[in-house]
VOGU-3710 file (C-alpha; in Angstrom, 3 decimals, decimal comma):
1> mgvsqvpdna> 10,213/24,046/8,065  12,064/26,427/5,728  15,340/26,255/3,803  18,130/28,721/3,312  21,472/28,163/1,631  22,538/31,849/1,391  25,445/32,277/3,841  25,338/35,621/5,776  27,644/37,538/8,017  25,683/40,755/8,154
11> spdnatggta> 24,547/42,531/11,275  21,606/41,176/13,133  18,203/42,921/13,009  18,073/46,372/14,220  14,510/46,267/15,455  14,641/49,551/17,396  15,735/51,702/14,468  18,658/54,115/14,492  21,862/54,046/12,470  22,387/50,948/10,420
21> evtaagiarl> 25,305/48,878/11,564  27,581/46,393/9,720  30,017/43,639/10,896  33,520/43,062/9,663  32,134/40,428/7,236  29,623/42,906/5,828  32,525/45,320/5,368  34,421/42,721/3,456  31,380/42,273/1,115  31,074/46,076/0,556
31> agvgraavsn> 34,735/46,313/-0,447  34,907/43,005/-2,263  37,745/41,624/-0,167  38,249/38,799/2,305  37,663/39,140/6,087  41,357/39,121/6,752  41,827/42,291/4,811  39,337/44,130/7,083  41,203/42,872/10,126  44,440/44,273/8,680
41> wrrrhadfpk> 42,822/47,631/7,964  41,705/47,849/11,585  45,191/47,238/12,875  47,049/49,412/10,309  44,867/52,452/10,012  44,382/54,615/13,026  41,496/56,404/11,438  39,409/53,220/10,819  35,992/53,754/12,417  35,614/52,543/15,988
51> pvggteaspa> 32,973/49,865/16,842  29,591/51,191/17,919  28,068/47,882/19,046  28,288/44,116/18,808  30,681/42,084/20,865  34,425/41,986/21,340  34,562/38,921/19,045  32,180/40,300/16,484  32,077/44,164/16,707  29,592/46,165/14,733
61> falhdieqwl> 30,327/49,570/13,014  28,281/52,431/11,822  27,455/51,880/8,217  27,691/55,469/7,226  31,181/55,821/8,789  32,387/52,747/7,118  31,137/53,746/3,765  32,773/57,217/4,144  36,186/55,560/5,200  36,154/53,153/2,283
71> rdqgklaevp> 35,442/55,949/-0,218  38,195/58,110/1,364  40,635/55,230/0,941  39,614/54,609/-2,633  38,314/51,136/-1,680  34,644/51,731/-2,541  33,180/53,683/-5,471  29,513/52,928/-4,661  27,609/50,617/-2,460  26,260/47,681/-4,518
81> lrervwqqlv> 22,425/47,816/-5,004  21,878/44,509/-3,168  23,875/45,779/-0,123  22,052/49,178/-0,185  18,582/47,512/-0,083  19,806/45,130/2,739  21,144/48,052/4,721  17,866/49,882/4,476  16,145/46,730/5,694  18,278/46,289/8,750
91> ghpsgtaaal> 18,159/49,998/9,630  14,389/50,261/9,191  12,638/51,677/12,316  10,081/48,840/12,177  12,670/46,103/12,233  13,984/43,862/9,437  11,049/41,438/9,379  8,518/44,190/8,872  10,673/45,969/6,332  11,204/42,612/4,469
101> rqagavlllv> 7,425/42,107/4,434  6,997/45,586/2,778  9,767/44,992/0,315  8,427/41,577/-0,606  4,933/42,900/-1,279  6,385/45,622/-3,519  8,444/42,974/-5,411  5,216/41,010/-5,894  3,565/44,083/-7,332  6,564/44,599/-9,630
111> herpavwqql> 6,261/40,877/-10,677  2,598/41,008/-11,257  2,089/44,484/-12,658  5,413/45,772/-13,916  3,899/48,570/-16,062  1,798/49,897/-13,150  4,895/49,868/-10,874  7,154/51,724/-13,371  4,494/54,404/-13,825  4,340/54,785/-10,111
121> rtaaddaelt> 8,000/54,696/-9,645  8,605/57,562/-12,014  5,520/59,773/-11,583  4,868/59,713/-7,901  6,762/61,513/-5,071  7,533/59,740/-1,823  4,299/60,779/-0,066  2,148/59,938/-3,042  3,964/56,625/-3,594  3,469/55,374/0,063
131> gvlpamldav> -0,114/56,740/0,073  -1,321/54,809/-2,931  0,712/51,610/-2,270  -1,461/50,075/0,489  -4,568/49,546/-1,712  -2,494/48,367/-4,620  -0,548/45,875/-2,539  -3,649/44,534/-0,872  -5,188/43,923/-4,257  -2,226/42,032/-5,703
141> laarlgpehp> -1,715/40,069/-2,500  -5,403/39,004/-2,449  -5,302/38,023/-6,122  -2,125/35,948/-5,686  -2,545/34,572/-2,072  -6,274/34,686/-1,377  -8,229/36,986/0,849  -7,015/35,397/4,009  -3,262/35,816/3,315  -0,909/36,554/6,282
151> vrgltreala> 0,814/39,543/4,809  -0,725/42,237/7,020  0,301/45,617/8,449  0,923/47,350/5,040  -0,845/50,520/6,020  -0,127/54,060/4,922  1,352/54,769/8,371  3,647/51,640/8,234  4,855/52,504/4,684  5,483/56,229/5,366
161> psaalvraag> 9,137/55,804/6,381  9,738/53,285/3,483  9,723/55,223/0,318  13,551/54,836/-0,200  13,305/51,110/0,581  10,394/50,339/-1,817  12,080/52,355/-4,570  15,403/50,451/-4,107  13,556/47,170/-3,883  11,851/47,870/-7,243
171> dlaaadgaaq> 15,268/48,815/-8,723  16,718/45,530/-7,420  13,858/43,625/-9,122  14,643/45,429/-12,369  18,344/44,273/-12,037  17,893/40,712/-10,666  14,267/39,770/-11,202  11,686/40,123/-8,477  11,824/36,433/-7,236  15,637/36,382/-7,199
181> ayafllgrhl> 15,843/39,786/-5,384  13,410/38,490/-2,699  15,271/35,222/-2,387  18,523/37,145/-1,659  16,902/39,351/0,965  14,982/36,473/2,659  18,025/34,209/2,695  20,132/36,987/4,201  17,544/37,548/6,986  17,200/33,910/7,797
191> danprqytlt> 20,923/33,348/8,016  21,351/36,495/10,206  19,056/34,913/12,755  20,168/31,197/12,958  18,696/30,664/16,409  15,326/31,934/15,492  14,658/29,424/12,713  15,002/25,822/12,173  15,637/25,261/8,487  15,427/22,102/6,359
201> ppgpaalmae> 18,416/21,921/4,078  17,882/21,254/0,273  19,190/17,733/0,374  16,548/16,185/2,613  13,848/18,546/1,152  14,507/17,308/-2,403  14,570/13,740/-1,193  11,246/14,048/0,686  9,616/15,586/-2,494  10,915/12,727/-4,624
211> laasagplrt> 9,545/10,123/-2,235  6,175/11,772/-2,184  5,898/11,900/-5,878  5,951/8,131/-6,313  2,142/8,001/-5,589  1,301/10,109/-8,642  1,390/13,698/-9,913  1,861/16,332/-7,199  -0,896/18,804/-7,612  -2,189/19,651/-4,119
221> ildpacgagg> 0,611/19,820/-1,528  0,532/20,721/2,130  3,185/21,568/4,698  1,484/22,131/8,028  4,727/23,431/9,686  6,091/25,263/6,652  8,614/27,608/8,226  10,399/29,436/5,388  8,830/27,221/2,729  11,633/24,974/1,856
231> lltaaqerag> 9,717/21,717/1,535  6,943/23,434/-0,449  9,538/24,863/-2,754  11,149/21,470/-3,203  7,643/19,925/-3,972  6,830/22,648/-6,438  10,122/22,135/-8,253  9,475/18,313/-8,344  5,982/19,019/-9,709  7,504/21,408/-12,287
241> qeagdgtagd> 9,785/18,657/-13,457  6,746/16,392/-14,022  5,140/19,139/-16,034  8,294/19,665/-18,079  8,421/23,358/-17,391  12,104/23,494/-16,513  11,374/24,851/-13,020  14,420/26,230/-11,396  15,195/27,475/-7,838  14,564/30,897/-6,586
251> gtdgaegaap> 18,040/31,274/-5,225  17,195/30,755/-1,633  17,676/26,987/-1,831  20,052/26,616/-4,739  23,094/28,347/-6,342  23,371/32,019/-6,715  22,380/33,299/-10,066  19,678/30,760/-10,823  17,083/32,522/-13,028  13,596/32,869/-11,488
261> qadapegpvt> 11,335/30,318/-13,279  8,106/30,970/-15,093  4,931/29,641/-13,780  4,039/26,037/-14,825  2,008/26,377/-18,000  -0,184/23,357/-17,408  -1,251/21,084/-14,525  -1,501/23,809/-11,938  0,054/23,020/-8,613  -1,491/24,327/-5,434
271> lhgqeadpdl> 0,760/24,874/-2,345  -0,867/25,068/1,165  1,287/25,976/4,099  0,693/26,786/7,770  3,088/28,473/10,127  2,667/29,556/13,821  4,976/32,538/13,558  2,938/35,314/11,800  6,117/37,090/10,613  7,602/33,986/9,037
281> aaltalrlal> 4,170/32,996/7,594  4,035/36,351/5,819  7,597/36,117/4,423  7,149/32,564/3,299  3,834/33,360/1,512  5,636/36,188/-0,411  8,531/33,872/-1,299  6,091/31,226/-2,637  3,826/33,703/-4,415  6,765/34,945/-6,319
291> rtpgvrvraa> 7,319/31,449/-7,671  3,867/30,075/-8,505  0,258/31,375/-8,515  -1,451/28,571/-6,489  -0,309/29,493/-2,944  -2,385/29,469/0,274  -0,324/30,193/3,451  -1,971/30,768/6,780  -0,606/32,019/10,119  -1,903/29,777/12,947
301> dtlradafpd> -0,948/26,931/15,340  -1,722/23,897/13,112  -2,566/21,360/15,776  -4,830/23,728/17,718  -6,249/25,838/14,797  -6,020/23,851/11,596  -6,386/26,349/8,637  -7,243/23,558/6,038  -9,668/21,190/7,818  -11,324/20,056/4,628
311> laadavlvhp> -8,232/19,565/2,484  -7,465/16,296/0,685  -3,933/16,673/-0,430  -1,993/14,577/-2,885  1,090/14,932/-0,631  1,945/16,257/2,818  5,625/17,087/3,526  6,551/18,225/6,990  9,602/18,800/9,245  7,600/19,115/12,570
321> pfnernwghd> 8,967/20,729/15,665  10,698/18,060/17,877  10,038/17,211/21,461  7,239/19,717/22,053  5,385/19,285/25,341  2,899/22,117/24,833  1,428/20,899/21,592  -2,278/20,809/22,779  -2,444/17,530/24,562  -4,962/18,735/27,114
331> elaydprwey> -7,231/20,556/24,701  -7,284/17,984/21,851  -8,117/14,784/23,609  -11,254/14,013/21,512  -9,878/15,436/18,186  -11,038/13,266/15,288  -7,533/13,328/13,732  -6,304/10,806/16,332  -7,530/7,872/14,190  -4,552/5,689/15,229
341> gfpartesel> -4,531/6,591/18,916  -4,334/9,581/21,244  -0,654/10,692/21,358  1,019/10,906/24,728  2,132/14,358/25,958  5,771/13,386/25,051  4,764/12,172/21,494  4,120/15,441/19,721  5,732/13,901/16,575  3,034/11,284/16,411
351> awvqhalarl> 0,382/13,993/16,581  1,881/15,541/13,482  1,965/12,073/11,819  -1,759/11,676/12,325  -2,515/15,275/11,263  -0,628/14,561/7,992  -2,658/11,356/7,364  -5,891/13,224/8,066  -5,110/15,788/5,433  -4,304/13,341/2,654
361> rpggtavllm> -6,674/12,004/-0,019  -7,014/8,251/-0,049  -3,878/6,738/-1,488  -1,930/10,048/-0,941  1,602/10,072/0,515  3,063/11,908/3,562  6,803/12,205/4,211  7,961/13,423/7,675  11,405/14,238/8,955  11,395/12,669/12,431
371> ppaaasrrsg> 13,730/12,250/15,360  15,060/8,767/15,777  13,462/8,420/19,226  10,037/8,444/17,678  10,691/5,053/16,183  11,401/3,328/19,574  9,927/5,341/22,490  7,660/3,059/24,587  4,969/5,709/24,972  4,343/5,667/21,216
381> rriradllrr> 4,380/1,916/20,700  0,536/1,493/20,469  0,242/4,236/17,733  3,178/2,742/15,804  1,516/-0,688/15,963  -1,792/0,552/14,625  -0,008/2,446/11,821  1,660/-0,852/10,817  -1,490/-2,988/11,232  -3,537/-0,728/8,875
391> galravialp> -0,732/-0,368/6,326  -0,410/3,465/6,777  3,333/3,453/7,677  5,196/2,143/4,690  8,944/2,943/5,205  11,421/4,249/7,740  14,627/5,592/6,269  17,587/6,462/8,465  19,502/9,518/7,277  23,163/10,329/8,053
401> agaappngvp> 23,974/12,613/11,002  24,120/16,198/9,787  21,162/15,904/7,440  19,241/18,621/9,315  19,187/20,276/12,669  19,910/18,919/15,213  22,907/17,994/13,043  24,471/15,573/15,630  21,473/13,166/15,418  20,840/10,758/12,542
411> lhlwvlrkpg> 17,204/11,740/11,772  14,637/9,384/10,142  12,205/9,817/7,248  8,709/8,221/7,625  6,931/7,549/4,491  3,081/7,059/5,011  0,255/6,232/2,655  -3,353/6,993/3,619  -5,319/3,725/3,269  -7,810/3,573/0,486
421> ggrppvpqll> -7,759/4,976/-3,110  -8,137/1,474/-4,569  -4,964/0,152/-3,083  -5,173/-2,781/-0,704  -3,089/-2,323/2,542  0,396/-3,795/2,193  1,438/-5,709/5,414  5,090/-4,920/4,822  7,463/-2,138/6,091  10,573/-0,997/4,220
431> vvdtadlatg> 13,551/-0,176/6,352  16,519/1,617/4,847  19,780/2,789/6,437  21,810/5,503/4,701  23,631/6,584/7,797  27,029/5,506/6,416  26,697/7,451/3,214  28,788/10,518/4,153  31,886/12,186/2,923  35,073/12,760/5,061
441> tpagrdkpdw> 36,846/10,397/7,352  34,989/7,627/9,108  35,801/9,137/12,600  34,625/12,679/11,639  32,039/12,688/8,845  31,915/16,179/7,415  28,559/15,989/5,588  26,201/13,530/4,027  26,848/12,551/0,415  23,419/13,464/-0,683
451> qsvhdtavea> 23,562/12,050/-4,182  24,277/8,578/-2,703  21,641/9,099/-0,004  19,075/10,219/-2,568  19,815/7,290/-4,986  19,771/4,665/-2,258  16,553/5,823/-0,658  14,636/6,592/-3,821  15,614/3,348/-5,653  14,572/1,257/-2,497
461> wqtfdreggi> 11,296/3,081/-1,998  10,199/3,074/-5,674  10,972/-0,724/-6,002  9,157/-1,498/-2,716  6,147/0,596/-3,538  5,896/-0,936/-7,094  6,398/-4,514/-6,096  5,290/-4,680/-2,575  8,656/-6,027/-1,409  12,391/-5,683/-2,075
471> eerpgvrrsl> 15,596/-7,789/-2,333  17,540/-7,516/0,890  20,901/-5,793/1,080  22,696/-6,403/4,295  23,240/-3,188/6,239  21,279/-1,089/3,690  17,659/-2,151/3,147  15,097/-4,797/3,915  11,407/-5,489/3,655  9,722/-6,702/6,905
481> aaidlldddv> 6,407/-8,242/7,581  4,401/-5,868/9,778  3,321/-8,749/12,046  6,972/-9,391/12,835  7,343/-5,985/14,336  4,276/-6,032/16,665  6,056/-7,073/19,752  6,285/-5,289/23,122  8,563/-2,559/21,807  7,399/-2,038/18,153
491> dlaparhlpp> 10,848/-0,648/17,568  11,075/0,600/13,968  14,692/1,876/13,964  16,221/0,484/10,684  19,610/-0,434/12,325  17,785/-2,832/14,654  16,313/-4,842/11,801  19,049/-4,858/9,160  21,604/-7,736/9,104  25,203/-6,477/9,018
501> paaaggpael> 27,121/-6,712/5,730  29,612/-9,476/5,411  32,543/-9,105/7,692  35,144/-6,948/5,991  34,144/-8,366/2,691  34,388/-11,998/3,733  37,259/-14,397/4,196  38,909/-13,503/0,922  39,210/-9,859/1,859  40,501/-10,785/5,380
511> arvrdrltat> 43,197/-12,870/3,719  44,275/-9,743/1,571  44,275/-7,643/4,755  46,620/-10,229/6,447  48,986/-10,312/3,507  49,149/-6,479/3,548  49,758/-6,467/7,209  52,532/-9,062/6,904  54,310/-7,086/4,233  53,910/-3,812/6,165
521> lartteltpr> 55,394/-5,377/9,356  58,330/-6,519/7,317  58,849/-2,969/6,106  58,678/-1,574/9,629  61,497/-3,899/10,432  63,555/-2,566/7,551  62,816/0,977/8,487  63,438/0,724/12,194  65,987/3,484/12,891  69,396/2,412/14,075
531> paagdtvpdp> 72,716/4,324/14,339  74,703/4,060/11,114  78,165/2,479/11,243  80,837/4,980/12,390  78,223/7,332/13,896  79,450/9,132/16,921  77,258/10,477/19,658  77,963/14,186/20,338  78,717/15,317/23,807  75,507/17,079/25,112
541> atarwplttv> 77,614/19,525/27,057  79,389/20,795/23,831  76,610/20,257/21,260  75,081/23,764/21,428  74,244/25,382/18,203  73,444/29,084/17,695  69,614/29,233/17,545  67,036/31,266/15,505  63,240/31,303/15,715  60,571/30,815/13,060
551> gelarsgalv> 59,584/34,426/13,548  63,105/35,616/12,759  63,178/33,391/9,707  59,853/34,768/8,467  61,061/38,386/8,889  64,278/37,632/7,007  62,352/35,974/4,108  63,822/32,502/4,703  60,247/31,302/4,952  56,582/32,477/4,508
561> lraggagtas> 54,226/31,969/7,395  50,416/31,604/6,776  47,518/30,837/9,038  44,762/28,404/7,875  41,010/28,525/8,147  40,005/31,164/5,659  38,401/30,383/2,300  35,042/29,553/0,825  33,927/27,281/-1,946  33,127/28,918/-5,260
571> selgdvpavl> 32,916/28,008/-8,910  35,491/30,745/-9,473  38,117/28,523/-7,974  37,435/25,771/-10,520  37,633/22,313/-8,711  36,860/23,066/-5,110  39,817/21,708/-3,060  39,513/19,458/-0,068  40,632/20,896/3,296  43,668/19,570/5,202
581> tdhdviggga> 42,392/19,602/8,751  44,367/19,440/12,046  43,175/15,940/12,564  44,443/14,872/9,119  47,939/16,290/10,153  47,969/14,670/13,522  46,714/11,242/12,175  48,711/11,342/8,911  45,652/11,097/6,778  44,541/12,595/3,514
591> psgalpeapa> 42,692/15,931/3,408  39,124/15,251/4,569  37,508/18,564/5,255  35,281/20,748/2,929  35,296/24,451/2,385  32,063/26,331/3,521  29,879/27,681/0,720  30,723/31,166/-0,471  28,102/33,867/0,494  25,690/34,457/-2,400
601> sgpaeepvlv> 25,916/38,202/-1,648  29,591/38,708/-2,010  32,824/37,451/-3,452  34,389/34,146/-2,593  37,366/34,164/-0,133  40,345/32,420/-1,670  41,735/29,763/0,740  45,447/29,103/1,474  46,468/26,088/-0,705  49,411/24,011/0,403
611> ragdvvvpvl> 52,298/23,029/-1,876  54,690/20,102/-1,888  57,558/20,995/0,472  55,431/23,099/2,785  55,595/22,313/6,506  52,245/22,330/8,338  52,004/22,618/12,153  48,883/22,227/14,352  48,659/24,986/16,942  46,195/23,359/19,452
621> gggaiarvvd> 46,666/20,370/21,648  50,208/20,646/22,830  51,607/17,795/20,779  54,930/17,850/18,895  53,683/17,529/15,296  54,977/18,881/12,013  54,129/17,465/8,595  55,900/18,010/5,341  53,378/18,211/2,431  53,829/15,700/-0,317
631> datagaalgr> 52,581/15,613/-3,884  49,555/13,696/-2,901  48,382/16,430/-0,454  49,514/19,442/-2,493  46,584/21,590/-3,637  44,568/21,084/-0,519  43,215/24,084/1,357  44,805/24,837/4,729  42,229/24,183/7,489  41,698/25,875/10,898
641> nltllrpdpa> 44,135/25,636/13,761  47,003/24,948/11,302  49,993/27,140/10,443  51,830/26,738/7,153  55,584/27,366/6,844  56,803/27,668/3,308  60,609/27,484/3,417  62,842/29,081/0,733  64,592/25,977/-0,701  67,783/27,972/-1,052
651> aldpwflagf> 67,914/28,684/2,663  65,960/25,897/4,453  65,511/22,153/3,996  61,797/21,319/4,728  62,591/18,031/6,470  65,221/19,669/8,651  62,652/22,335/9,567  59,870/19,862/10,378  62,191/17,613/12,306  63,468/20,251/14,692
661> lrgtantrqa> 59,984/21,747/15,113  58,871/18,376/16,565  61,320/18,387/19,433  59,488/18,053/22,730  61,590/20,721/24,549  61,075/23,065/21,579  57,291/22,841/21,485  57,105/23,039/25,327  59,026/26,384/25,418  56,820/27,804/22,520
671> ssyastatrl> 53,420/26,850/24,155  51,150/28,756/26,316  48,826/26,892/28,685  45,171/27,906/29,436  42,616/26,135/31,626  41,179/24,076/28,741  43,752/23,998/25,984  47,402/24,322/25,042  48,286/26,706/22,206  51,504/26,696/20,172
681> dvrrlqlprl> 53,106/30,020/19,142  54,793/28,852/15,980  56,883/32,072/15,800  58,611/31,077/18,952  59,739/27,698/17,785  63,546/27,382/17,469  65,950/25,619/15,187  69,759/25,749/14,839  71,604/27,898/12,347  73,319/25,310/10,098
691> alaeqrrygq> 74,589/25,349/6,584  72,167/23,907/3,980  74,292/20,781/3,434  74,269/20,014/7,143  70,485/20,764/7,209  69,988/18,172/4,478  72,014/15,523/6,320  69,640/16,033/9,337  66,700/16,253/6,994  67,359/12,839/5,550
701> rfrdlaafee> 67,302/11,222/8,894  64,020/12,994/9,780  62,622/11,802/6,361  63,557/8,276/7,331  61,784/8,623/10,700  58,631/9,868/8,907  58,600/6,780/6,592  58,976/4,615/9,662  56,157/6,445/11,486  53,831/6,055/8,427
711> alrlasrlge> 54,596/2,316/8,191  53,642/1,984/11,879  50,412/3,771/11,348  49,499/1,541/8,348  50,362/-1,534/10,321  48,137/-0,335/13,174  45,164/0,288/10,884  45,574/-3,073/9,144  45,883/-4,868/12,391  42,751/-3,322/13,824
721> qlvqglhdgl> 40,889/-4,077/10,491  41,982/-7,752/10,632  41,116/-8,168/14,335  37,672/-6,674/13,949  37,053/-8,490/10,701  37,844/-11,839/12,383  35,579/-11,018/15,378  32,750/-10,170/13,030  33,323/-13,080/10,790  33,425/-15,568/13,646
731> tdgsvapd> 30,269/-14,183/15,223  28,134/-13,893/12,062  29,268/-17,264/10,618  31,121/-16,015/7,593  34,459/-17,267/8,983  35,001/-20,764/10,343  36,907/-21,334/13,586  39,574/-23,281/11,913
//
């Protein structure tokens, strides 16, 4: 399946034509501002254009009205060329996909015959341009993609309303390069329709290409479920590295601004792809054709109508559709591809496995991204057993959750080798588990650490493939005899066959944990709050201070109030900060979140960065929580569902502020209650009007309470670690009962 890393917040396809529309995020890109600025304009300017579509949460505005308003306000001198081309695509009467097909074909013409295009661009009027283009486009498409290419429908009638679009597309190619221009437009289209396409992210795509390359040079490569071409792109880049041509990404899978690469000068690579969706097949064919000359993409159902029945590929990479029931079970019962057994109706993934093996040359390698259930479902055990007996299945690698959709499931990679090619079958299976290689907190992993995943998987596979076995690493990798797996279940899930790592680092580490726990418990005793000598307890009936609210303090300038959640990662920010999440604030942890990637088509949105002395308050959940930012946390980005209070040190003590905000009665009166959640209105929180010296006296007691609370948290974590470590050590034999 395909890959796209170009974030998008543009309007969805306008397939029925009419006035082009744009969302608030699109307006922000046009004006070069953050989304919050657009929201402010809507609130503050009565003449801001009214929505013409969309939803209440994501309204859409008429593009023409927005452009005019921005110009009238002096916020827009001219629509950027990229945005103008995109707007023409989404407003095209034939729909975005058809318009993108036309624009891509023109970009291929510009790429292949720039002099011809330039002459046409300057000499022909609109009618003449769209009249001669069909024959020229058919010729260049056939030359680059073969006569059976899927880019159809480029007739005189279809191109008649597209003169402005094709001219603008040619201008964009002149500015950015044809491949880069198409990468931007395709990436925008894919991300504008996230439910329509299942995309393979660049991390697993690059890993799959690297695993496939171990069998030898990649020259003939097949993806029978190619989607938007992400796996074929990764394989072509890997083959380019072998050829030493410095192949770079086209921008759809990598960072914005990567230059479109030249064709590999030697060792030609031929990419074969098949995709059931005709529109996506056409778009993918254009994307690949702008990268390399050897491309053959066909539009058809692979299992029912294989477009490459005689192919003997060096490598097959595929992210098949999961859990398909209507894959052709009834029609394909006697298909010769089922060499390892006829897949059950519920085992569509094993049909794709056998199709991949059938299209390999002897000794070629296939790498498939698989759901974890395919390794253990009883209905597939006979096929799994035969794959093991004959040495076709060589490795099962468990990936971290979030590697690819569905993101909540830790997917597997299956590495297969077609028997033959002078290599004797190896009766061993490599199992690798990279599921724990993720960034973020253990309880809420934010995303896989792809460098660690890549290094662990590739080193294990290359060693195993070269030596026929591998040194065991508990919890990470192991080489298993195939005969030991041929039981009633033939369960190939790596976690089932890997011994756990030594409990908590062994007895020595457990002793260190115990010593830390002992010291921490002693500190909690020292920090336990107690009334100081001579303290008097105020009479509740008379201890009533004059009160103010956070909102009043913000209006008077005594503090600054900011909401979290905005911001994107960008090289413009230098080192990308970690995000302080609401879970970090509630649990007293270090910042563990990550900023989303900045859109390739617009400016990065600067996040709110916390400073030492700021007070951060979660707004969901109904708890009484407020945290004073220390030096270790300063510089982090403020996450969603958090509000930052930045007190003026000449007017407010931060510990005094945080302490009174945590009062149960205070948070209760400032909260609103819905059916599913409690939300805190920070502006309604109250605190007493006290002189700064008196604030500091209270602030010191609140600071002491915070130190006591942190010591309790640490003692709890160490205690849990010690208890679990002793349980594990006693049960796996690394700790003796005495």
